[in-house]
C-alpha positions in Angstrom: 55.6 15.3 -9.9 57.7 13.4 -12.4 60.9 14.5 -14.1 60.4 14.9 -17.6 63.3 14.0 -20.1 62.9 17.5 -21.7 64.0 19.6 -18.7 67.9 19.2 -17.7 68.7 18.1 -14.4 69.5 20.0 -11.3 73.6 19.2 -12.0 73.3 20.4 -15.5 71.5 23.4 -14.8 74.4 24.5 -12.1 77.4 23.3 -14.3 76.2 25.2 -17.5 79.0 28.6 -17.6 75.8 31.2 -17.9 74.4 29.8 -14.6 77.2 30.0 -12.4 77.9 32.6 -9.7 80.1 35.5 -11.0 83.4 35.0 -8.7 84.1 37.9 -6.9 87.4 40.0 -8.4 87.7 38.0 -11.4 86.9 40.7 -13.7 88.5 43.5 -11.9 90.6 45.8 -14.1 93.9 46.2 -12.3 96.4 49.3 -13.4 98.8 51.1 -11.3 99.2 54.8 -9.7 101.2 55.3 -12.3 99.3 54.3 -14.9 96.5 56.4 -13.8 98.9 59.8 -13.2 99.6 59.4 -17.1 96.2 58.9 -18.3 95.0 61.8 -16.0 98.1 64.0 -17.3 97.3 63.3 -20.8 93.6 63.9 -20.4 94.3 67.7 -18.9 96.8 67.9 -21.5 94.3 67.5 -24.2 91.5 69.7 -22.3 93.8 72.6 -21.8 94.7 72.3 -26.0 90.8 72.6 -26.6 90.3 75.9 -24.7 92.9 77.5 -26.4 
């Protein structure tokens, strides 16, 4: 089998951004417990207002 000039090489494919494996934890969203509690309280109060 001959390597066609129309196809990218193995190195070109591996260095293409879309073909890279994701780095574990790279896109994890971090937030503090305080931020979570505040969001929970705001949500709970808005639900109570809707029920009244």
